[in-house]
All heavy atoms as an XYZ file, in Angstrom:
818
protein
N     127.818     84.553    100.388
C     128.883     85.421     99.932
C     128.473     86.877    100.035
O     127.302     87.203     99.929
C     129.202     85.121     98.470
C     129.892     83.857     98.183
S     130.967     84.192     96.782
C     132.267     83.151     97.221
N     129.444     87.729    100.137
C     129.156     89.155    100.203
C     128.582     89.688     98.911
O     127.839     90.655     98.903
C     130.415     89.936    100.567
C     130.794     89.879    102.029
C     132.033     90.704    102.275
C     129.666     90.358    102.900
N     128.896     89.055     97.788
C     128.357     89.529     96.521
C     126.841     89.365     96.480
O     126.175     89.991     95.676
C     128.997     88.798     95.349
O     128.728     87.412     95.446
N     126.293     88.500     97.352
C     124.853     88.302     97.419
C     124.158     89.403     98.206
O     122.942     89.506     98.190
C     124.512     86.954     98.065
C     124.979     85.787     97.203
O     125.148     85.985     95.979
O     125.175     84.694     97.753
N     124.934     90.202     98.926
C     124.356     91.291     99.707
C     123.983     92.415     98.746
O     124.838     92.945     98.043
C     125.347     91.805    100.779
C     124.762     92.990    101.525
C     125.709     90.691    101.740
N     122.686     92.761     98.666
C     122.280     93.800     97.725
C     122.797     95.172     98.153
O     122.919     95.454     99.341
C     120.762     93.753     97.770
C     120.416     93.064     99.034
C     121.577     92.207     99.411
N     123.105     95.994     97.190
C     123.565     97.347     97.502
C     122.372     98.209     97.882
O     121.229     97.909     97.534
C     124.271     97.955     96.292
O     123.340     98.268     95.279
N     122.650     99.299     98.583
C     121.561    100.192     98.974
C     120.910    100.805     97.743
O     119.699    101.019     97.724
C     122.070    101.282     99.917
O     123.058    102.068     99.286
N     121.685    101.060     96.678
C     121.098    101.608     95.450
C     120.158    100.601     94.802
O     119.078    100.955     94.344
C     122.196    102.017     94.466
C     122.866    103.315     94.842
C     123.790    103.825     93.757
O     123.495    103.599     92.566
O     124.795    104.441     94.122
N     120.564     99.351     94.766
C     119.712     98.300     94.175
C     118.422     98.162     94.972
O     117.344     98.057     94.401
C     120.484     96.983     94.141
C     119.667     95.810     93.689
C     119.528     95.763     92.185
N     118.835     94.535     91.829
C     117.774     94.490     91.061
N     117.300     95.573     90.506
N     117.191     93.355     90.796
N     118.522     98.154     96.289
C     117.326     98.052     97.120
C     116.423     99.268     96.927
O     115.205     99.142     96.861
C     117.717     97.898     98.591
C     118.387     96.570     98.945
C     118.842     96.579    100.395
C     117.459     95.404     98.677
N     117.036    100.448     96.821
C     116.249    101.661     96.582
C     115.507    101.561     95.253
O     114.319    101.882     95.163
C     117.154    102.888     96.594
C     116.371    104.190     96.459
C     117.251    105.391     96.290
N     117.906    105.302     94.988
C     119.169    105.593     94.769
N     119.951    105.987     95.740
N     119.684    105.478     93.572
N     116.189    101.080     94.210
C     115.560    100.933     92.897
C     114.413     99.926     92.943
O     113.362    100.136     92.334
C     116.585    100.507     91.848
C     117.605    101.593     91.550
O     117.348    102.772     91.898
O     118.662    101.262     90.988
N     114.617     98.817     93.664
C     113.550     97.824     93.815
C     112.355     98.431     94.549
O     111.204     98.197     94.174
C     114.058     96.591     94.568
C     115.051     95.715     93.814
C     115.638     94.656     94.751
C     114.378     95.056     92.618
N     112.631     99.214     95.583
C     111.558     99.878     96.324
C     110.809    100.882     95.469
O     109.579    100.973     95.525
N     111.546    101.623     94.651
C     110.912    102.594     93.757
C     110.006    101.892     92.761
O     108.860    102.299     92.551
C     111.973    103.419     93.005
O     112.743    104.150     93.956
C     111.338    104.389     92.020
N     110.497    100.821     92.170
C     109.691    100.067     91.206
C     108.422     99.518     91.837
O     107.333     99.624     91.259
N     108.564     98.953     93.018
C     107.394     98.405     93.721
C     106.407     99.515     94.064
O     105.203     99.373     93.888
C     107.847     97.683     94.997
C     106.737     97.164     95.862
C     106.076     95.959     95.252
N     105.111     95.420     96.207
C     103.958     94.912     95.859
N     103.616     94.821     94.596
N     103.129     94.464     96.769
N     106.918    100.646     94.530
C     106.059    101.773     94.866
C     105.296    102.291     93.664
O     104.095    102.594     93.755
N     105.959    102.381     92.524
C     105.286    102.872     91.318
C     104.225    101.889     90.823
O     103.151    102.306     90.367
C     106.319    103.161     90.218
C     107.259    104.322     90.507
C     108.331    104.424     89.426
C     106.489    105.630     90.637
N     104.503    100.587     90.921
C     103.485     99.589     90.547
C     102.260     99.700     91.453
O     101.119     99.675     90.988
C     104.065     98.175     90.605
C     104.924     97.829     89.409
C     105.300     96.345     89.370
N     106.030     95.890     90.555
C     107.340     96.064     90.744
N     108.068     96.684     89.849
N     107.907     95.603     91.844
N     102.503     99.834     92.756
C     101.387     99.973     93.692
C     100.594    101.248     93.418
O      99.358    101.249     93.473
C     101.900     99.969     95.132
C     102.420     98.633     95.648
C     103.135     98.838     96.980
C     101.301     97.627     95.779
N     101.296    102.320     93.120
C     100.629    103.584     92.814
C      99.744    103.447     91.583
O      98.606    103.928     91.568
C     101.665    104.690     92.622
C     101.126    106.099     92.414
C     100.250    106.527     93.590
C     102.273    107.067     92.217
N     100.236    102.764     90.549
C      99.415    102.554     89.345
C      98.183    101.716     89.665
O      97.086    102.000     89.167
C     100.248    101.900     88.245
C     101.202    102.859     87.561
C     101.820    102.251     86.303
N     102.617    101.066     86.571
C     103.920    101.076     86.862
N     104.573    102.222     86.923
N     104.568     99.949     87.081
N      98.340    100.696     90.503
C      97.199     99.853     90.873
C      96.149    100.655     91.632
O      94.954    100.556     91.355
C      97.667     98.668     91.722
C      98.453     97.637     90.954
C      99.048     96.558     91.858
O      98.615     96.448     93.034
O      99.947     95.837     91.391
N      96.598    101.444     92.615
C      95.661    102.248     93.407
C      94.980    103.286     92.520
O      93.770    103.487     92.604
C      96.381    102.918     94.600
C      95.505    103.959     95.273
C      96.821    101.867     95.606
N      95.751    103.920     91.646
C      95.177    104.929     90.748
C      94.104    104.313     89.861
O      93.041    104.915     89.650
C      96.280    105.560     89.899
N      94.347    103.114     89.364
C      93.360    102.428     88.524
C      92.094    102.102     89.320
O      90.973    102.273     88.824
C      93.979    101.146     87.959
O      93.043    100.437     87.199
N      92.269    101.644     90.557
C      91.111    101.341     91.394
C      90.318    102.603     91.712
O      89.080    102.581     91.751
C      91.555    100.637     92.681
C      92.065     99.231     92.428
C      92.508     98.535     93.701
O      91.887     98.762     94.760
O      93.471     97.755     93.630
N      91.023    103.702     91.950
C      90.358    104.978     92.209
C      89.540    105.404     90.993
O      88.374    105.792     91.111
C      91.396    106.056     92.606
C      91.885    105.805     94.031
C      90.829    107.464     92.464
C      93.064    106.668     94.444
N      90.155    105.333     89.823
C      89.445    105.714     88.587
C      88.222    104.833     88.380
O      87.132    105.330     88.079
C      90.386    105.607     87.387
C      89.714    106.021     86.087
C      90.705    105.945     84.910
N      90.088    106.400     83.701
C      89.352    105.641     82.894
N      89.152    104.365     83.188
N      88.820    106.135     81.797
N      88.380    103.518     88.533
C      87.255    102.601     88.358
C      86.121    102.912     89.332
O      84.945    102.895     88.965
C      87.707    101.148     88.542
C      88.626    100.668     87.415
O      88.713    101.351     86.369
O      89.270     99.601     87.603
N      86.467    103.207     90.586
C      85.446    103.518     91.593
C      84.733    104.826     91.262
O      83.513    104.939     91.422
C      86.077    103.598     92.981
N      85.484    105.806     90.789
C      84.871    107.099     90.422
C      83.888    106.913     89.278
O      82.752    107.408     89.320
C      85.943    108.121     90.025
C      85.345    109.462     89.591
C      86.397    110.430     89.127
N      87.177    109.979     87.985
C      86.750    110.017     86.712
N      85.534    110.452     86.410
N      87.549    109.608     85.738
N      84.309    106.158     88.255
C      83.431    105.919     87.114
C      82.191    105.118     87.528
O      81.081    105.423     87.093
C      84.196    105.205     86.000
C      85.303    106.030     85.332
C      86.102    105.171     84.357
C      84.719    107.250     84.640
N      82.387    104.111     88.380
C      81.259    103.295     88.848
C      80.273    104.131     89.659
O      79.059    103.884     89.624
C      81.769    102.116     89.679
N      80.789    105.125     90.378
C      79.929    105.998     91.191
C      79.288    107.100     90.348
O      78.446    107.844     90.844
C      80.741    106.615     92.324
N      79.713    107.211     89.087
C      79.164    108.242     88.219
C      79.607    109.645     88.604
O      78.895    110.617     88.334
N      80.762    109.754     89.221
C      81.268    111.054     89.651
C      82.264    111.602     88.645
O      82.987    110.842     88.003
C      81.942    110.945     91.023
C      81.005    110.563     92.156
S      81.890    110.372     93.730
C      82.181    112.088     94.146
N      82.311    112.905     88.541
C      83.313    113.548     87.693
C      84.598    113.727     88.492
O      84.583    113.703     89.731
C      82.813    114.912     87.217
O      82.713    115.805     88.321
N      85.681    113.946     87.775
C      86.936    114.254     88.454
C      86.773    115.528     89.280
O      87.306    115.614     90.388
C      88.070    114.434     87.442
C      88.587    113.148     86.864
C      89.815    113.364     85.995
O      90.107    114.473     85.547
N      90.551    112.287     85.748
N      86.043    116.492     88.752
C      85.843    117.753     89.466
C      85.120    117.535     90.791
O      85.489    118.118     91.807
C      85.055    118.756     88.603
C      84.963    120.134     89.214
C      86.328    120.807     89.306
O      87.000    120.988     88.305
N      86.742    121.171     90.517
N      84.103    116.664     90.790
C      83.344    116.400     92.020
C      84.248    115.778     93.093
O      84.183    116.166     94.266
C      82.153    115.500     91.728
N      85.066    114.833     92.698
C      85.973    114.196     93.667
C      87.015    115.208     94.141
O      87.280    115.321     95.340
C      86.657    112.947     93.065
C      87.651    112.349     94.056
C      85.625    111.914     92.651
N      87.574    115.959     93.203
C      88.579    116.959     93.558
C      88.003    117.979     94.539
O      88.668    118.345     95.517
C      89.089    117.656     92.293
N      86.795    118.438     94.295
C      86.154    119.397     95.209
C      85.986    118.789     96.597
O      86.223    119.444     97.613
C      84.802    119.848     94.665
C      84.914    120.749     93.445
O      86.015    121.270     93.168
O      83.875    120.917     92.756
N      85.576    117.517     96.646
C      85.332    116.857     97.929
C      86.602    116.695     98.757
O      86.547    116.726     99.987
C      84.680    115.498     97.707
N      87.733    116.528     98.092
C      88.998    116.360     98.821
C      89.830    117.645     98.847
O      90.968    117.647     99.305
C      89.848    115.178     98.283
C      89.137    113.862     98.510
C      90.205    115.363     96.836
N      89.226    118.719     98.350
C      89.846    120.045     98.355
C      91.179    120.090     97.622
O      92.221    120.463     98.188
C      89.990    120.565     99.774
C      88.657    120.787    100.435
C      88.815    121.438    101.754
N      87.492    121.697    102.319
C      87.249    121.853    103.591
N      88.241    121.801    104.450
N      86.034    122.081    104.025
N      91.123    119.681     96.359
C      92.284    119.813     95.492
C      91.799    120.218     94.110
O      90.603    120.123     93.826
C      93.110    118.515     95.452
C      92.394    117.305     94.924
S      93.265    115.719     95.162
C      94.795    115.961     94.364
N      92.695    120.666     93.271
C      92.285    121.065     91.927
C      91.952    119.835     91.095
O      92.449    118.737     91.362
C      93.378    121.879     91.251
O      94.480    121.053     90.925
N      91.138    120.037     90.067
C      90.773    118.929     89.196
C      92.007    118.413     88.463
O      92.179    117.209     88.294
C      89.693    119.348     88.185
C      89.025    118.138     87.559
C      88.995    118.056     86.037
N      89.996    118.726     85.282
C      91.081    118.133     84.750
N      91.328    116.862     84.971
N      91.923    118.821     84.023
N      92.899    119.301     88.063
C      94.096    118.860     87.349
C      95.012    118.046     88.261
O      95.580    117.038     87.831
C      94.833    120.046     86.736
O      95.258    120.938     87.740
N      95.147    118.453     89.515
C      95.957    117.680     90.467
C      95.320    116.316     90.714
O      96.021    115.294     90.768
C      96.116    118.438     91.778
N      93.997    116.288     90.841
C      93.309    115.010     91.024
C      93.523    114.116     89.806
O      93.807    112.922     89.941
C      91.809    115.191     91.276
C      91.107    113.870     91.287
C      91.157    113.056     92.405
C      90.462    113.392     90.150
C      90.572    111.791     92.399
C      89.872    112.143     90.132
C      89.932    111.351     91.253
O      89.370    110.105     91.248
N      93.423    114.685     88.621
C      93.625    113.910     87.397
C      95.005    113.284     87.346
O      95.166    112.138     86.916
N      96.021    114.021     87.803
C      97.386    113.476     87.836
C      97.488    112.305     88.815
O      98.176    111.321     88.537
C      98.400    114.567     88.176
C      98.624    115.544     87.030
C      99.803    116.467     87.279
N      99.616    117.320     88.448
C      98.964    118.485     88.434
N      98.430    118.931     87.324
N      98.857    119.196     89.540
N      96.788    112.402     89.948
C      96.775    111.285     90.901
C      96.114    110.075     90.255
O      96.627    108.958     90.320
C      96.039    111.671     92.210
C      95.796    110.447     93.084
C      96.822    112.722     92.976
N      94.993    110.297     89.590
C      94.246    109.203     88.969
C      95.038    108.539     87.835
O      94.841    107.368     87.545
C      92.916    109.747     88.434
C      91.886    108.680     88.185
C      90.537    109.255     87.827
O      90.285    109.468     86.624
O      89.740    109.495     88.752
N      95.921    109.285     87.213
C      96.764    108.738     86.140
C      98.109    108.248     86.671
O      98.995    107.892     85.889
C      96.985    109.794     85.052
C      95.740    110.146     84.262
C      96.040    111.077     83.099
N      96.718    112.303     83.471
C      96.117    113.425     83.894
N      94.793    113.457     84.017
N      96.823    114.497     84.206
N      98.279    108.239     87.974
C      99.516    107.794     88.640
C     100.718    108.615     88.198
O     101.825    108.111     88.090
C      99.756    106.307     88.419
N     100.510    109.897     87.972
C     101.602    110.780     87.574
C     102.221    111.506     88.757
O     103.216    112.194     88.602
C     101.086    111.810     86.554
C     100.670    111.190     85.236
C     100.033    112.177     84.288
O      99.832    113.354     84.664
O      99.705    111.761     83.164
N     101.641    111.347     89.943
C     102.163    111.989     91.149
C     102.893    110.923     91.952
O     102.273    110.116     92.635
C     101.028    112.629     91.989
C     101.592    113.301     93.221
C     100.230    113.603     91.149
N     104.217    110.914     91.844
C     105.010    109.864     92.492
C     104.961    109.940     94.006
O     105.145    108.951     94.691
C     106.457    109.936     92.022
C     106.616    109.488     90.586
C     108.016    109.643     90.122
N     108.893    108.705     90.818
C     109.920    108.099     90.254
N     110.204    108.329     89.009
N     110.678    107.287     90.953
N     104.709    111.120     94.538
C     104.656    111.266     95.993
C     103.245    111.680     96.434
O     103.083    112.616     97.188
C     105.709    112.262     96.475
C     105.559    113.640     95.834
O     104.788    113.768     94.876
O     106.209    114.576     96.296
N     102.253    110.938     95.946
C     100.863    111.262     96.244
C     100.596    111.263     97.750
O      99.815    112.060     98.239
C      99.927    110.282     95.542
N     101.204    110.391     98.489
C     101.044    110.339     99.940
C      99.833    109.541    100.375
O      98.784    109.572     99.742
N     100.011    108.836    101.473
C      98.950    107.974    101.996
C      97.721    108.766    102.420
O      96.595    108.331    102.194
C      99.461    107.169    103.186
S     100.700    105.972    102.740
N      97.929    109.922    103.045
C      96.792    110.699    103.546
C      95.928    111.181    102.380
O      94.701    111.046    102.406
C      97.277    111.880    104.417
C      96.125    112.786    104.800
C      97.989    111.364    105.656
N      96.574    111.716    101.347
C      95.806    112.185    100.191
C      95.069    111.029     99.521
O      93.892    111.142     99.192
C      96.720    112.862     99.178
C      95.966    113.303     97.917
C      96.852    113.997     96.937
N      97.055    115.351     97.420
C      97.774    116.253     96.786
N      98.380    115.951     95.667
N      97.912    117.457     97.274
N      95.747    109.902     99.326
C      95.097    108.752     98.704
C      93.958    108.228     99.572
O      92.903    107.844     99.062
C      96.120    107.651     98.424
C      97.148    107.964     97.348
C      98.192    106.856     97.273
C      96.491    108.192     95.997
N      94.149    108.226    100.891
C      93.088    107.761    101.796
C      91.867    108.674    101.722
O      90.732    108.201    101.755
C      93.618    107.686    103.228
N      92.091    109.983    101.606
C      90.970    110.926    101.459
C      90.186    110.647    100.183
O      88.960    110.597    100.189
C      91.487    112.359    101.417
C      91.821    112.958    102.720
C      92.144    114.437    102.528
N      92.933    114.902    103.638
C      94.011    115.655    103.533
N      94.441    116.054    102.361
N      94.659    116.022    104.609
N      90.918    110.505     99.087
C      90.267    110.243     97.804
C      89.480    108.939     97.873
O      88.320    108.875     97.458
C      91.315    110.199     96.671
C      91.915    111.588     96.445
C      90.704    109.661     95.388
C      93.145    111.606     95.539
N      90.107    107.905     98.415
C      89.435    106.608     98.526
C      88.155    106.723     99.345
O      87.108    106.181     98.972
C      90.366    105.571     99.145
S      91.674    105.022     98.021
N      88.228    107.430    100.459
C      87.059    107.545    101.335
C      85.903    108.232    100.626
O      84.753    107.818    100.749
C      87.445    108.307    102.598
C      86.536    108.030    103.735
C      86.652    106.556    104.078
N      85.761    106.281    105.187
C      85.148    105.139    105.343
N      85.322    104.167    104.481
N      84.364    104.943    106.361
N      86.189    109.289     99.870
C      85.155    110.003     99.120
C      84.487    109.053     98.119
O      83.288    109.155     97.859
C      85.757    111.232     98.403
C      84.831    111.773     97.332
C      86.087    112.317     99.425
N      85.263    108.105     97.607
C      84.746    107.162     96.614
C      84.191    105.882     97.240
O      83.839    104.941     96.532
C      85.853    106.818     95.614
C      86.308    107.987     94.751
C      87.576    107.633     94.000
C      85.198    108.395     93.791
N      84.126    105.846     98.561
C      83.587    104.663     99.234
C      84.583    103.526     99.340
O      84.195    102.373     99.515
N      85.851    103.845     99.244
C      86.910    102.849     99.374
C      87.659    103.083    100.673
O      87.567    104.151    101.266
C      87.897    102.952     98.207
C      87.338    102.789     96.805
C      88.406    103.109     95.764
C      86.787    101.389     96.598
N      88.415    102.093    101.095
C      89.249    102.222    102.281
C      90.664    101.823    101.890
O      90.890    100.693    101.464
C      88.719    101.324    103.400
C      89.279    101.673    104.758
O      89.817    102.778    104.914
O      89.168    100.833    105.662
N      91.611    102.737    101.991
C      92.998    102.463    101.650
C      93.648    101.673    102.778
O      93.498    102.005    103.947
C      93.762    103.777    101.427
C      95.223    103.650    101.038
C      95.355    103.034     99.649
C      95.900    105.011    101.085
N      94.376    100.628    102.422
C      95.080     99.808    103.400
C      96.548     99.794    103.034
O      96.906     99.727    101.861
C      94.520     98.386    103.383
O      95.229     97.562    104.277
N      97.399     99.851    104.043
C      98.842     99.850    103.828
C      99.472     98.941    104.866
O      99.204     99.068    106.057
C      99.391    101.280    103.967
C     100.864    101.488    103.774
C     101.252    101.235    102.322
C     101.241    102.900    104.169
N     100.302     98.008    104.423
C     100.986     97.075    105.316
C     102.424     96.921    104.861
O     102.739     97.142    103.698
C     100.317     95.697    105.266
C      98.871     95.717    105.665
C      98.725     94.969    106.949
N      97.318     94.875    107.275
C      96.841     95.236    108.436
N      97.639     95.691    109.364
N      95.569     95.122    108.699
N     103.271     96.500    105.755
C     104.660     96.185    105.405
C     104.953     94.743    105.785
O     104.408     94.226    106.760
C     105.664     97.149    106.081
C     105.481     98.558    105.578
C     105.544     97.108    107.590
N     105.826     94.096    104.979
C     106.185     92.700    105.190
C     107.689     92.554    104.977
O     108.276     93.286    104.180
C     105.458     91.797    104.177
C     103.964     91.886    104.266
C     103.237     92.754    103.454
C     103.262     91.101    105.172
C     101.860     92.836    103.531
C     101.879     91.174    105.256
C     101.185     92.034    104.438
O      99.819     92.112    104.527
N     108.302     91.585    105.636
C     109.722     91.333    105.371
C     109.917     90.993    103.895
O     109.113     90.276    103.308
C     110.042     90.125    106.247
C     108.978     90.107    107.297
C     107.753     90.696    106.656
N     110.980     91.543    103.295
C     111.175     91.356    101.853
C     112.567     90.853    101.498
O     112.936     90.884    100.346
C     110.890     92.669    101.129
N     113.340     90.428    102.440
C     114.675     89.954    102.104
C     115.701     90.478    103.076
O     115.364     91.094    104.087
N     116.954     90.262    102.749
C     118.000     90.678    103.677
C     118.102     92.194    103.768
O     117.951     92.886    102.761
C     119.273     90.080    103.077
C     118.967     89.894    101.636
C     117.488     89.623    101.550
N     118.336     92.705    104.959
C     118.479     94.156    105.121
C     119.836     94.628    104.628
O     120.744     93.829    104.411
C     118.370     94.350    106.634
C     118.897     93.072    107.194
C     118.461     91.995    106.215
N     119.966     95.920    104.462
C     121.259     96.510    104.102
C     122.217     96.281    105.257
O     121.870     96.440    106.420
C     121.116     98.022    103.841
C     120.216     98.256    102.641
C     122.468     98.682    103.673
C     119.935     99.722    102.383
N     123.431     95.905    104.946
C     124.460     95.711    105.962
C     125.283     96.981    106.079
O     125.672     97.567    105.073
C     125.387     94.553    105.581
C     124.670     93.263    105.298
C     124.302     92.586    106.581
N     123.727     91.275    106.277
C     122.806     90.714    107.011
N     122.338     91.323    108.073
N     122.335     89.542    106.699
N     125.559     97.378    107.303
C     126.430     98.544    107.470
C     127.891     98.093    107.396
O     128.200     96.906    107.322
C     126.124     99.290    108.763
C     126.398     98.482    110.018
O     127.119     97.477    109.935
O     125.889     98.874    111.080
N     128.789     99.042    107.393
C     130.215     98.747    107.214
C     130.739     97.785    108.277
O     131.521     96.878    107.979
C     131.017    100.042    107.222
N     130.316     97.948    109.517
C     130.794     97.069    110.590
C     130.334     95.634    110.363
O     131.106     94.689    110.563
C     130.303     97.579    111.943
N     129.088     95.454    109.925
C     128.595     94.106    109.661
C     129.349     93.468    108.494
O     129.667     92.287    108.529
C     127.096     94.133    109.353
C     126.230     94.406    110.562
C     124.780     94.522    110.170
O     124.436     95.235    109.231
N     123.924     93.843    110.898
N     129.637     94.241    107.469
C     130.351     93.719    106.307
C     131.762     93.281    106.706
O     132.222     92.207    106.305
C     130.376     94.747    105.166
C     128.953     94.894    104.600
C     131.356     94.348    104.075
C     128.798     95.997    103.584
N     132.456     94.084    107.529
C     133.794     93.696    108.007
C     133.727     92.387    108.800
O     134.560     91.509    108.640
C     134.413     94.818    108.840
C     134.970     95.965    108.018
C     135.840     96.907    108.850
N     135.141     97.467    109.993
C     134.387     98.575    109.969
N     134.240     99.243    108.826
N     133.796     99.021    111.055
N     132.733     92.268    109.652
C     132.572     91.059    110.449
C     132.301     89.855    109.547
O     132.891     88.785    109.733
C     131.439     91.237    111.464
C     131.186     90.077    112.415
C     132.420     89.820    113.284
C     129.982     90.375    113.291
N     131.439     90.013    108.551
C     131.155     88.913    107.634
C     132.413     88.509    106.873
O     132.653     87.311    106.647
C     130.047     89.319    106.655
C     128.642     89.413    107.248
C     127.673     90.024    106.250
C     128.149     88.040    107.695
N     133.224     89.476    106.484
C     134.476     89.165    105.775
C     135.415     88.351    106.664
O     136.078     87.427    106.199
C     135.161     90.449    105.308
C     134.529     91.052    104.084
C     135.288     92.314    103.653
C     134.639     92.933    102.437
N     135.310     94.177    102.035
N     135.459     88.705    107.952
C     136.324     87.946    108.870
C     135.862     86.502    109.000
O     136.660     85.590    109.082
C     136.322     88.613    110.245
C     137.207     89.854    110.259
C     137.462     90.466    111.640
N     137.034     89.743    112.802
C     136.410     90.301    113.835
N     136.130     91.593    113.821
N     136.073     89.581    114.889
N     134.549     86.274    108.996
C     134.025     84.912    109.093
C     134.291     84.109    107.846
O     134.447     82.900    107.887
C     132.533     84.916    109.397
C     132.200     85.285    110.813
C     131.259     86.243    111.094
C     132.841     84.670    111.874
C     130.961     86.599    112.387
C     132.547     85.009    113.190
C     131.588     85.990    113.444
N     134.350     84.774    106.707
C     134.607     84.059    105.450
C     136.052     83.642    105.401
O     136.510     82.727    104.915
C     134.293     84.928    104.233
C     132.822     85.109    104.032
C     132.521     85.953    102.785
O     133.390     86.640    102.285
N     131.311     85.887    102.315
């Protein structure tokens, strides 16, 4: 049924939620690695050329748009390697033409 087709807003919200969960996980791993290495936030921030306060916000997952490049730099300084992959997650958004066609078939 067409009611099963998720709206673009719903998919966006699901993507945002997933992104924020992943960001919190990465931030926690970064913090754990920094502590295990005995490094200060200032030392890591200096190594990646950012302010200590900006680094602290990344480590606390307060920067929603931290970016893969910045996270990869931080990870590398801490002896980590950031990995990013995409996988199919369900039905894609249907455009207006596809929805009209589906209605005709129903």
